[in-house]
N, C-alpha and C positions, 0 to 999 in steps of 0.2 A: 541550576538553570540546565537546560539540555535545548541543542541547537541541533534542526532535521532540515536536511537538503536531500528532495528528489531530483531524479534523473531516469531518462531514458523513455520519456513520452514522444510521441510523434505522430504520424498519418500513417495508418496503413489498411488495406484492403480489407474487407470481411474473408472471415478465413484465416486471417495471418496472424502473427504472433509478435509481442512486444515484454521485454523485461524491463520493469521498473526497479529501480535500486533507490535506495535511502540511507546516507550515512548519518550517524548521530555522533555528536561530540559535547562536551562539557561534561555533567555529572553524569556519565553513563554507567557508572556502578549503581544507580538507583533506579534504572529502568527494570521494571517487571514484565508487562506487556506491550507488545508493539504491533500497529494493524494498518491498514489499508483503509480508506473511507474515499468515497468518490461524491461528487455533486454535478449532476448532469443539468443543461440547461431546463430554467423552470422547475427544476426539482429539491427536493431538501438534500442534505447530505446523507449516505448510507453507507453501513460498513460492510466492506467488499471481502477481507479475511483480516484475521488475527492470528499471532503466536504468543505464547507465554515464554517468560526466559527458560523453563523447563522444554520448549518445544511442543506443545499441544497447541492444536490448531481449530479453528472453527471459520467456515465461510458462509457468505450469503448463498440462499439456495440458487440463485440466478447465475451463481459462479461456478460451483460445486461440478468438477469432473473436467473443467477448463482452465482454473485460474490453480497457482500454489505459491502458497508462503512460505518462505525459508528466510532463516537468521544465521547469521555469524557473528555470535557474539564477541568473538576475538576481534573481529576487524570492525565490531560495532555497524553492522550493515543488517539489512531487511531487503528481501527481493519479493517481486510478485510477477511471476512468470504467467503470462495471459497468453493461452493458446483459443485456435477456434474463437476469434475475435468477431462481435456481431455488431451492427451500427449502434445497436443499444448500449453499448458498452463506452460509447463515447461520452467522455466527463472529464472535469479536473480532479486528478487523483492526489490523495493528500496521505502523507505518513503521520502517523501518531504514534505516540508513547505514553505510556502509563508509569510514573514511578511507584515505587513499594510504599512510598508515604501520600500517595493519592494526586499527586501533581500530574497535570496533565500538560502536552505538550503539540503544537501541529507544524509540519511543513509548510510551506508555501504553496506546493502543489505544481503537478505538471501536467499537461494538455494530453488527452489520449483523442485521437478521432479515428474514427473507422468508417471507411467511405464502402458504399455498399456496390 
C-alpha cells in the first residue's frame, strides 16, 4: 500500500505561481511512475504531468512551458511547479502513483483557484 498526501494548493491571481507537493509513504520502493492529475468543475479528470522513477517526464499540451514536475526519490516527494497560472488552471489537483506491479494510488487532492 502507498499513501499520498498533497499540499501547496491555494488561491492565486492570474500570472502567479504555486508549487504543489506530494509525499508518499508506505511501500514506496514499489513506486514507478508518479503524476499530477486535475479535475476542473464540470469536467473529467485529466493528466497534467507525469514522471518516471528514471526522471522521464511528459506534460499535457495546455501546461507545457508553464508547469514543471520533479521528483525527490530519496525523500519520497514529487512536486509540481506551476507558473503563469491561468483561470482555466482552476481545479482540484491529485497526486497519483503507479507501482511496478500495476497497482495505482491516489491522494485526496488539493484545491487550486486562479482568479482573473
